[in-house]
C-alpha positions as CSV (number, residue, x, y, z in Angstrom):
1,M,0.0,0.0,0.0
2,F,2.9,2.4,0.7
3,E,6.6,2.4,0.2
4,S,8.3,1.3,3.4
5,N,11.6,2.1,5.0
6,E,13.4,0.9,8.1
7,V,11.4,3.3,10.3
8,L,8.0,2.4,8.9
9,Q,8.7,-1.3,9.3
10,K,8.6,-0.8,13.1
11,L,5.1,0.5,13.1
12,P,2.6,-1.6,15.0
13,K,-0.2,-3.2,13.0
14,H,-2.9,-1.3,14.7
15,L,-1.7,1.9,13.0
16,L,-1.5,0.6,9.5
17,N,-5.2,0.8,8.6
18,L,-5.0,4.6,8.9
19,I,-2.4,5.0,6.2
20,I,-3.4,5.7,2.6
21,D,-1.6,5.9,-0.7
22,Q,-0.7,9.5,-1.5
23,P,-3.0,10.4,-4.4
24,Y,-0.2,12.2,-6.2
25,N,-1.8,11.9,-9.6
26,E,-4.9,13.7,-8.3
27,Y,-3.0,16.9,-7.6
28,T,-3.9,19.5,-10.2
29,S,-1.4,21.9,-11.8
30,Q,-3.1,24.6,-9.7
31,D,-2.4,22.6,-6.6
32,H,1.2,22.5,-7.4
33,A,1.1,26.3,-8.0
34,V,-0.5,26.8,-4.6
35,W,2.3,24.8,-3.0
36,R,4.9,26.8,-4.9
37,Y,3.4,30.1,-4.0
38,V,3.1,29.3,-0.3
39,M,6.6,27.7,-0.1
40,R,8.4,30.6,-1.9
41,K,6.6,33.1,0.2
42,N,7.3,31.2,3.4
43,V,10.9,30.6,2.7
44,E,11.4,34.3,1.9
45,Y,9.6,35.4,5.1
46,L,10.5,32.6,7.4
47,A,14.2,32.9,6.8
48,K,13.9,36.0,9.0
49,V,11.4,34.9,11.6
50,A,11.6,31.1,11.9
51,H,13.8,29.1,14.2
52,G,17.3,28.7,12.7
53,S,16.8,25.0,11.9
54,Y,13.9,25.6,9.5
55,L,15.7,26.3,6.2
56,D,18.3,23.6,6.9
57,G,15.5,21.3,7.8
58,L,13.8,21.9,4.4
59,R,16.9,20.7,2.7
60,R,17.6,17.8,5.0
61,T,14.0,16.4,4.8
62,G,13.7,16.5,1.0
63,I,11.0,19.2,0.8
64,S,10.8,20.7,-2.7
65,I,9.9,24.4,-3.1
66,D,8.6,24.1,-6.6
67,Q,6.2,21.2,-6.5
68,I,4.3,19.1,-4.0
69,P,6.7,16.5,-2.6
70,H,6.3,12.8,-3.2
71,M,6.1,10.7,-0.1
72,Y,8.5,8.2,-1.6
73,G,11.2,10.8,-2.1
74,M,10.7,12.2,1.3
75,N,11.1,8.9,3.0
76,R,14.3,8.1,1.2
77,I,15.7,11.3,2.8
78,L,13.9,11.2,6.1
79,K,15.3,7.8,6.9
80,E,18.8,9.5,7.1
81,I,17.6,11.3,10.2
82,G,15.7,8.4,11.6
83,W,12.2,9.4,10.6
84,A,9.5,8.6,8.0
85,A,6.3,10.0,6.7
86,V,2.9,8.4,5.8
87,A,-0.2,9.9,4.1
88,V,-3.6,9.9,5.9
89,D,-7.0,11.2,5.1
90,G,-7.4,14.5,7.0
91,F,-7.7,14.5,10.8
92,I,-7.1,11.1,12.4
93,P,-7.8,10.3,16.1
94,P,-5.4,12.4,18.3
95,A,-4.1,9.4,20.1
96,A,-3.2,7.7,16.8
97,F,-1.5,10.9,15.6
98,M,0.7,11.0,18.7
99,E,1.4,7.3,18.5
100,F,2.8,7.7,15.0
101,Q,5.1,10.3,16.4
102,A,6.3,7.9,19.1
103,Y,7.6,5.7,16.3
104,N,9.3,8.6,14.5
105,V,6.7,8.8,11.8
106,L,5.2,12.1,10.6
107,V,1.5,11.9,9.7
108,I,0.9,13.9,6.5
109,A,-2.6,14.8,5.4
110,A,-2.7,13.9,1.7
111,D,-5.0,16.8,0.5
112,I,-3.8,20.3,-0.3
113,R,-5.7,23.5,0.6
114,P,-7.9,25.1,-2.1
115,I,-6.7,28.3,-3.6
116,D,-9.3,30.4,-1.6
117,Q,-7.7,29.1,1.6
118,I,-4.1,29.7,0.6
119,E,-3.3,31.8,3.7
120,Y,-5.0,29.6,6.3
121,T,-6.9,26.3,6.1
122,P,-9.0,24.8,8.9
123,A,-8.1,21.3,7.8
124,P,-4.8,19.6,7.9
125,D,-3.1,19.5,4.5
126,I,0.2,18.5,2.9
127,I,1.5,22.1,3.2
128,H,0.9,22.1,7.0
129,E,2.3,18.6,7.6
130,A,5.2,18.4,5.1
131,A,6.3,22.0,5.1
132,G,5.4,22.7,8.7
133,H,6.3,19.6,10.7
134,A,9.0,18.0,8.7
135,P,11.7,20.7,8.6
136,I,11.9,21.2,12.4
137,I,12.4,17.5,13.1
138,A,15.9,17.9,11.6
139,D,16.7,19.5,15.0
140,P,17.7,16.6,17.3
141,Q,16.4,18.2,20.5
142,Y,13.1,19.0,18.9
143,A,12.9,15.5,17.3
144,E,13.4,13.9,20.7
145,Y,10.7,16.1,22.2
146,L,8.3,15.1,19.5
147,K,9.0,11.4,20.0
148,L,8.6,11.7,23.8
149,F,5.4,13.6,23.3
150,G,4.0,10.9,21.0
151,H,4.8,8.2,23.5
152,Y,3.2,9.8,26.5
153,G,0.4,11.5,24.5
154,S,-0.8,8.2,23.1
155,K,-1.1,6.9,26.7
156,A,-3.4,9.7,27.9
157,F,-7.0,8.9,28.7
158,S,-9.7,10.6,26.7
159,S,-13.3,11.1,27.5
160,P,-16.5,10.3,25.5
161,R,-16.7,14.1,24.9
162,D,-13.3,14.1,23.4
163,I,-14.3,11.6,20.8
164,E,-17.4,13.6,19.9
165,I,-15.3,16.8,19.6
166,Y,-12.8,15.0,17.4
167,K,-15.6,13.8,15.1
168,A,-17.2,17.2,15.0
169,V,-13.9,19.0,14.2
170,R,-13.1,16.5,11.5
171,H,-16.6,17.0,10.0
172,L,-16.4,20.8,10.1
173,S,-12.9,20.8,8.7
174,I,-13.9,18.6,5.8
175,L,-16.8,20.9,5.0
176,K,-14.7,24.1,5.3
177,A,-12.0,22.7,3.0
178,D,-14.5,22.1,0.3
179,P,-15.2,25.3,-1.6
180,N,-18.5,23.8,-2.8
181,T,-20.0,23.4,0.7
182,K,-23.1,25.4,1.4
183,S,-22.8,28.0,4.2
184,K,-25.9,26.5,6.0
185,D,-24.1,23.2,6.3
186,I,-21.0,24.8,7.8
187,E,-23.2,26.7,10.2
188,K,-24.9,23.5,11.3
189,A,-21.5,21.8,11.8
190,E,-20.2,24.8,13.8
191,E,-23.2,24.6,16.1
192,R,-22.7,20.9,16.7
193,L,-19.1,21.5,17.6
194,F,-19.9,24.4,19.8
195,A,-22.5,22.3,21.7
196,F,-19.8,19.7,22.6
197,E,-17.2,22.3,23.5
198,K,-19.4,24.3,25.8
199,N,-20.1,21.2,27.9
200,G,-18.5,22.1,31.2
201,D,-16.9,18.7,31.9
202,E,-13.5,18.6,33.4
203,L,-10.7,18.3,30.8
204,S,-9.5,14.8,30.3
205,E,-5.8,13.8,30.2
206,L,-5.9,13.7,26.4
207,A,-7.6,17.2,26.2
208,K,-4.9,18.7,28.4
209,I,-2.0,17.0,26.6
210,R,-3.5,18.1,23.3
211,N,-3.4,21.7,24.6
212,L,0.3,21.3,25.2
213,H,0.7,19.8,21.7
214,W,-1.3,22.6,20.1
215,W,0.7,25.4,21.8
216,T,4.1,23.8,21.0
217,V,4.1,21.4,18.0
218,E,1.4,23.3,16.1
219,Y,1.7,26.9,17.3
220,G,4.8,27.3,19.3
221,L,7.2,30.2,19.5
222,I,10.8,30.1,20.7
223,G,13.2,32.7,22.2
224,T,12.1,35.7,24.2
225,L,8.7,37.2,24.8
226,T,9.8,40.4,22.9
227,R,11.6,38.7,20.0
228,P,10.3,35.2,19.5
229,K,10.9,33.0,16.5
230,L,8.4,30.6,14.9
231,Y,8.7,26.8,15.1
232,G,5.1,25.4,15.3
233,A,3.9,23.7,12.1
234,G,0.7,25.7,12.0
235,L,2.8,28.9,11.9
236,L,5.5,27.6,9.5
237,S,2.9,26.5,7.0
238,S,0.4,29.4,7.1
239,I,1.3,32.7,5.5
240,G,-1.5,34.5,7.4
241,E,-0.8,32.8,10.7
242,S,2.9,33.5,10.6
243,Y,2.3,37.3,10.1
244,H,-0.5,37.3,12.6
245,A,1.6,35.4,15.2
246,L,4.3,38.1,15.5
247,S,1.9,41.0,15.5
248,D,0.9,43.0,18.6
249,Q,-2.6,41.5,18.2
250,V,-1.4,38.2,19.6
251,K,-0.5,38.1,23.3
252,K,2.9,36.3,24.0
253,L,3.0,34.2,27.2
254,P,5.7,32.1,28.7
255,Y,5.3,28.4,28.1
256,T,4.7,26.6,31.4
257,I,2.8,23.7,32.8
258,E,-0.2,26.0,33.3
259,T,-0.6,25.9,29.5
260,V,-2.5,22.6,29.8
261,D,-5.5,24.7,30.8
262,Y,-5.6,26.9,27.7
263,C,-8.0,25.4,25.2
264,F,-7.9,26.3,21.5
265,D,-10.1,26.8,18.5
266,I,-8.8,24.8,15.6
267,T,-10.8,26.7,12.9
268,T,-9.6,30.3,13.6
269,M,-6.4,32.2,14.2
270,Q,-5.1,32.2,17.8
271,P,-5.5,35.1,20.3
272,Q,-2.4,34.1,22.3
273,L,0.7,32.1,21.8
274,F,3.3,30.6,24.1
275,V,7.1,31.1,24.0
276,T,9.6,28.5,25.1
277,P,13.2,29.7,25.8
278,D,14.6,26.6,24.0
279,F,13.6,23.1,22.9
280,P,14.8,21.3,26.1
281,H,12.3,23.4,28.1
282,L,9.5,21.8,26.1
283,T,10.6,18.4,27.3
284,D,10.8,19.7,30.9
285,V,7.2,20.9,30.8
286,L,6.0,17.7,29.2
287,M,7.6,15.6,31.9
288,S,6.1,17.8,34.6
289,Y,2.7,16.9,33.1
290,V,3.5,13.2,32.7
291,K,4.1,13.1,36.5
292,L,0.4,14.1,36.9
293,M,-0.9,11.4,34.5
294,A,-2.6,8.1,35.5
295,L,0.4,6.5,33.7
296,S,2.7,7.7,36.4
297,N,0.5,7.6,39.5
298,G,-1.9,4.6,39.4
299,G,-4.3,4.2,42.4
300,L,-7.9,5.2,42.7
301,C,-7.6,8.4,40.7
302,A,-6.1,6.5,37.8
303,L,-8.8,3.9,37.8
304,K,-11.4,6.6,37.8
305,K,-9.9,8.0,34.6
306,A,-9.9,4.6,33.0
307,V,-13.5,4.0,33.9
308,N,-14.6,7.5,32.8
309,S,-12.9,7.1,29.4
310,E,-15.2,4.2,28.5
311,Q,-12.4,3.0,26.2
312,I,-9.8,0.2,26.3
313,G,-7.2,0.8,28.9
314,C,-4.5,-1.0,30.8
315,A,-4.1,-1.2,34.6
316,E,-0.8,-2.5,35.9
317,Y,-0.3,-4.1,39.3
318,D,2.9,-3.5,41.3
319,T,3.7,-7.2,40.5
320,G,3.8,-6.3,36.8
321,M,0.5,-8.0,35.9
322,Q,-1.3,-5.9,33.3
323,V,-5.1,-6.1,32.8
324,S,-6.3,-4.7,29.5
325,G,-9.9,-4.0,28.7
326,V,-12.8,-1.5,29.1
327,F,-12.8,-0.8,32.9
328,S,-16.4,-0.6,34.1
329,R,-16.2,-0.5,37.9
330,Y,-14.0,-0.3,40.9
331,I,-14.5,-0.7,44.6
332,D,-12.5,1.4,47.1
333,T,-12.3,1.5,50.9
334,D,-10.9,4.7,52.5
335,Q,-9.8,6.0,49.0
336,Q,-7.8,2.8,48.4
337,L,-8.6,0.4,45.6
338,A,-10.1,-2.9,46.7
339,Y,-11.4,-4.4,43.5
340,I,-11.3,-3.7,39.7
341,N,-13.6,-4.9,36.9
342,T,-13.6,-4.8,33.2
343,N,-16.5,-5.5,30.9
344,G,-16.1,-7.3,27.6
345,P,-12.9,-8.6,26.0
346,T,-10.0,-8.5,28.4
347,S,-6.4,-9.7,28.2
348,L,-3.7,-10.3,30.9
349,S,-0.2,-9.4,30.1
350,Y,3.3,-9.2,31.6
351,Q,5.9,-6.7,30.3
352,N,3.5,-5.8,27.5
353,K,3.3,-9.4,26.2
354,E,0.0,-11.3,26.5
355,I,0.2,-14.3,28.9
356,D,-0.5,-17.6,27.1
357,G,-4.1,-18.6,27.5
358,H,-5.3,-15.3,28.9
359,G,-6.3,-13.4,25.8
360,V,-9.6,-11.8,24.8
361,K,-11.1,-15.1,23.7
362,Y,-10.7,-16.6,27.1
363,H,-11.7,-13.5,29.0
364,S,-14.3,-12.5,26.5
365,E,-16.9,-11.3,29.0
366,G,-14.7,-9.4,31.4
367,F,-12.4,-9.7,34.3
368,G,-12.4,-8.9,38.0
369,S,-9.8,-9.1,40.7
370,P,-8.9,-7.7,44.2
371,V,-6.2,-5.1,44.9
372,G,-4.5,-4.9,48.2
373,K,-3.0,-6.8,51.1
374,V,-4.1,-10.2,52.3
375,K,-4.8,-10.4,56.0
376,G,-2.6,-12.5,58.2
377,L,0.4,-12.8,55.9
378,E,3.8,-12.0,57.2
379,H,5.0,-11.2,53.7
380,K,3.4,-10.0,50.6
381,L,1.4,-12.7,48.8
382,E,3.3,-12.2,45.6
383,M,6.7,-12.9,47.4
384,L,5.7,-16.2,49.1
385,T,7.6,-19.4,48.2
386,D,5.7,-22.7,47.6
387,E,6.5,-23.7,51.2
388,E,5.3,-20.4,52.6
389,L,2.1,-20.7,50.5
390,E,1.4,-24.1,52.0
391,R,2.0,-22.9,55.5
392,N,-0.5,-20.1,54.9
393,G,-3.2,-22.5,53.5
394,F,-2.6,-22.0,49.8
395,R,-2.3,-25.7,48.7
396,I,-2.7,-26.8,45.1
397,D,-6.0,-28.7,44.5
398,Q,-7.2,-27.9,48.0
399,E,-9.8,-25.4,49.2
400,C,-8.5,-22.2,50.7
401,S,-10.1,-19.2,52.1
402,F,-8.5,-15.8,52.7
403,E,-9.6,-12.2,53.2
404,Y,-8.1,-8.9,52.0
405,E,-7.7,-6.0,54.4
406,S,-10.3,-4.2,52.4
407,G,-12.9,-6.8,53.2
408,V,-12.8,-8.7,49.9
409,K,-13.2,-12.5,50.7
410,V,-12.0,-15.3,48.4
411,N,-12.9,-19.0,48.8
412,G,-12.1,-21.7,46.3
413,I,-9.9,-24.6,45.2
414,L,-6.5,-23.4,44.2
415,R,-5.5,-25.0,40.8
416,K,-2.5,-23.0,39.7
417,V,0.2,-20.5,40.8
418,M,1.8,-18.4,38.1
419,R,5.1,-16.6,38.7
420,E,7.2,-14.1,36.6
421,D,10.6,-12.9,37.8
422,C,10.1,-14.8,41.1
423,K,6.8,-13.0,41.9
424,I,3.4,-14.5,42.0
425,I,1.2,-12.6,39.5
426,L,-1.8,-14.9,39.1
427,L,-3.7,-17.5,41.1
428,T,-6.3,-19.7,39.4
429,F,-9.3,-21.2,41.4
430,D,-12.1,-23.6,40.7
431,Q,-15.5,-23.5,42.5
432,C,-14.6,-20.0,43.7
433,T,-16.7,-17.4,45.5
434,V,-15.6,-13.8,45.9
435,T,-17.6,-11.4,48.0
436,Y,-17.4,-7.9,49.4
437,K,-19.7,-6.8,52.2
438,G,-22.3,-9.4,51.2
439,E,-22.1,-8.6,47.5
440,T,-21.1,-11.5,45.2
441,L,-18.2,-10.4,42.9
442,F,-17.6,-13.9,41.5
443,D,-19.9,-16.9,41.6
444,P,-18.7,-20.6,41.1
445,S,-21.2,-21.0,38.3
446,W,-19.2,-18.5,36.2
447,G,-16.4,-20.9,35.8
448,V,-12.7,-20.6,36.6
449,Y,-11.6,-17.6,38.6
450,D,-8.2,-16.1,37.6
451,M,-7.1,-13.7,40.3
452,A,-4.4,-11.1,39.6
453,V,-2.0,-10.6,42.5
454,G,-0.7,-7.3,43.7
455,Q,-1.1,-4.7,46.5
456,K,-1.4,-1.6,44.3
457,I,-2.3,-0.5,40.8
458,V,0.8,1.5,40.0
459,S,-0.1,2.7,36.5
460,C,-3.1,3.1,34.2
461,S,-2.9,4.1,30.5
462,R,-5.0,4.3,27.4
463,G,-4.9,1.2,25.1
464,P,-4.0,-2.4,25.8
465,A,-0.6,-3.6,27.0
466,D,-0.2,-5.9,23.9
467,P,-2.2,-4.3,21.1
468,E,-1.5,-6.9,18.5
469,S,-2.5,-9.9,20.6
470,Y,-5.6,-8.0,21.8
471,G,-6.6,-7.3,18.3
472,Y,-6.7,-3.6,18.9
473,T,-7.0,-1.1,16.1
474,Y,-8.0,2.5,15.6
475,P,-11.3,2.9,13.7
476,V,-10.9,4.3,10.3
477,P,-13.1,7.5,10.0
478,K,-16.3,6.8,8.1
479,E,-16.5,10.3,6.7
480,K,-13.9,10.9,4.0
481,T,-12.4,14.2,2.9
482,H,-14.2,15.6,-0.1
483,K,-12.7,15.2,-3.5
484,I,-13.3,18.6,-5.1
485,S,-15.3,18.6,-8.3
486,Y,-14.0,21.1,-10.8
487,S,-16.1,22.8,-13.4
488,D,-15.0,22.7,-17.1
489,E,-13.9,26.3,-16.8
490,A,-11.7,25.5,-13.8
491,K,-10.2,22.6,-15.7
492,L,-9.3,24.9,-18.5
493,V,-7.5,27.2,-16.1
494,H,-5.6,24.1,-14.7
495,E,-4.4,23.4,-18.2
496,Q,-3.0,26.9,-18.4
497,F,-1.1,26.3,-15.1
498,S,0.4,23.2,-16.7
499,K,1.5,25.1,-19.8
500,V,3.1,27.8,-17.7
501,R,5.0,25.2,-15.7
502,D,6.1,23.4,-18.9
503,M,7.4,26.7,-20.3
504,R,9.1,27.7,-17.0
505,E,10.8,24.3,-16.7
506,G,11.9,24.2,-20.4
507,R,9.7,21.2,-21.4
508,T,8.4,23.1,-24.3
509,T,9.9,25.5,-26.9
510,T,6.7,27.3,-27.5
511,Q,6.7,30.9,-26.3
512,D,3.2,31.9,-27.5
513,F,1.7,33.8,-24.6
514,N,-1.4,34.9,-26.4
515,E,-3.3,31.8,-25.3
516,F,-3.1,33.0,-21.7
517,K,-4.9,36.3,-22.4
518,S,-8.4,35.0,-22.1
519,H,-7.7,33.3,-18.8
520,L,-5.9,36.1,-16.9
521,S,-9.1,37.6,-15.4
522,K,-10.1,34.2,-14.0
523,N,-7.3,33.4,-11.6
524,W,-4.9,35.7,-9.7
525,L,-2.3,33.0,-9.1
526,L,-2.2,32.0,-12.8
527,T,-1.7,35.7,-13.7
528,L,1.2,35.9,-11.2
529,E,2.8,32.8,-12.8
530,V,2.4,34.3,-16.3
531,L,4.0,37.5,-15.1
532,E,6.9,35.7,-13.7
533,L,7.3,33.8,-17.0
534,I,7.2,36.8,-19.3
535,K,9.5,38.9,-17.1
536,V,12.4,36.6,-18.1
537,S,11.2,36.0,-21.7
538,D,11.0,38.1,-24.9
539,A,7.4,39.0,-24.4
540,D,6.5,42.4,-25.7
541,Q,6.0,45.2,-23.2
542,K,2.3,45.6,-24.2
543,F,1.5,42.1,-23.0
544,I,3.5,42.7,-19.8
545,N,1.4,45.8,-19.1
546,E,-1.8,43.9,-19.7
547,V,-0.8,41.3,-17.1
548,E,0.3,43.9,-14.6
549,T,-3.0,45.8,-15.1
550,Q,-5.0,42.6,-14.5
551,L,-3.1,42.1,-11.2
552,Q,-3.9,45.6,-10.1
553,A,-7.6,44.8,-10.8
554,F,-7.3,41.7,-8.6
555,K,-6.0,43.9,-5.8
556,K,-9.4,45.7,-5.6
557,D,-10.5,42.6,-3.7
558,K,-9.3,43.2,-0.2
559,D,-8.7,39.5,0.4
560,L,-6.3,39.3,-2.6
561,Q,-4.4,42.6,-2.1
562,K,-1.6,41.2,0.1
563,L,-1.4,37.9,-1.8
564,V,-0.9,39.7,-5.1
565,D,1.6,42.2,-3.6
566,D,3.6,39.4,-2.0
567,G,3.6,37.4,-5.2
568,I,4.9,40.4,-7.2
569,K,7.6,41.0,-4.6
570,I,8.9,37.4,-4.9
571,I,8.9,37.8,-8.7
572,E,10.9,41.0,-8.5
573,Q,13.4,39.6,-6.1
574,N,14.0,36.5,-8.3
575,T,14.3,38.7,-11.4
576,L,17.0,40.8,-9.8
577,A,18.8,37.7,-8.5
578,S,18.9,36.2,-12.0
């Protein structure tokens, strides 16, 4: 499906279904012209205002200025710095986006913005991803931050609200990126998104870590508050945003851990931006937040996050036993976990490898197990030798009864003791009854009772411990980005873009410019490209004047004035340089 390299070969299977072939042959000649305009303008401007690694990064990552880059070519070069790139269809689930980063893989939205969104697009596109993200990863300190962010971000718990917001944002961005969308449909989609966003629920881990991602990876500034430089991909890939970011209209704030509480609007320019003094500071702030995550803390608070997420998660005991599934319930006494439950397919793992015989087929209906200390034991249950087990009433094929300090009681026939690294991690019982304050937690009629062993839950994280064995995968978005349908007139204009390119690149000896005349009033970018071409040709002055007059006419449109002026400036600079 896609050309692989050493980096891509390490991707886990559950990410592969989100990758698509780059539809390179579907890019129109106008698309390539849009890419060329944005890149030339950005390189000219960003050389002065971007982080120093940007221009070098363009070269090192194989990003072409003159035409949309081919993923194959990028990957051949990216592998030299230990990275790779894959094409996807628009927004993908945030956790998946971050997990790709954890494997040193850039996710690149395959589409390119339409010409009427050349300054800013609400949807991810190849300009944003390839020209924004890729160049900065050539900086080793930033690349390490990006990888760390991907690792920890993909472990953050989301909420059901996050999922709905993601779907609503994806839907809205798809509509806004299609110039043929009716305004009433956009308004309806905006109302739907606003309804989810105004819900006053507490921010989830994923929502907070996405805030950090947005204000650094997407819209980050670096340096001092008074003279910052750009490094965020959203700024490096957006002409409008890059100018706006450094203006006095945008408040500049120091980047700290408090940034997790600043939410963002993905469909508009940002009212404030955050400045990091250097790239290592990004990692420091990230690790400060990681210390607050369920991944690092475990316990009751972590289990609550797992339950509230309503998605597959992993809870790890202090023995190393890992329970993966949808956590549905917990019991606590005095704020200490006493029992955990999953509902539906569950797997048991150790060191991120599923334990033989304890996959989702065996534990298809769920899993439940105590957490805590067993009463009356001199040592931890997990540390007992076979002799110590027998002395304390744990004898193979014999009935045993014991009680946890929490009040959870277990009675059954012990069939098996499983150890890993000299620790007991699992006990298996027949004819077992588990109760808590008169409530039956496990009944003998339910079959064999497998009991995880451990006094604490030390970590909880999103996703299963062993995704491949679990059969885990990210759902492929049902709604696809729209393939723009062009009118016959638009297709004729595209043909003119192709002819201009052929002339510019010397693929044709024809120098007849008259055929462009009837199309000049239809497209400002085509007119700019024609002007550039005739400035270095033997075109007569009368035709040059006609083209320049048409460009002045375009400038009467307020939205086009700066675009045209910037394009003329680039042409003049290149003409002088040649």
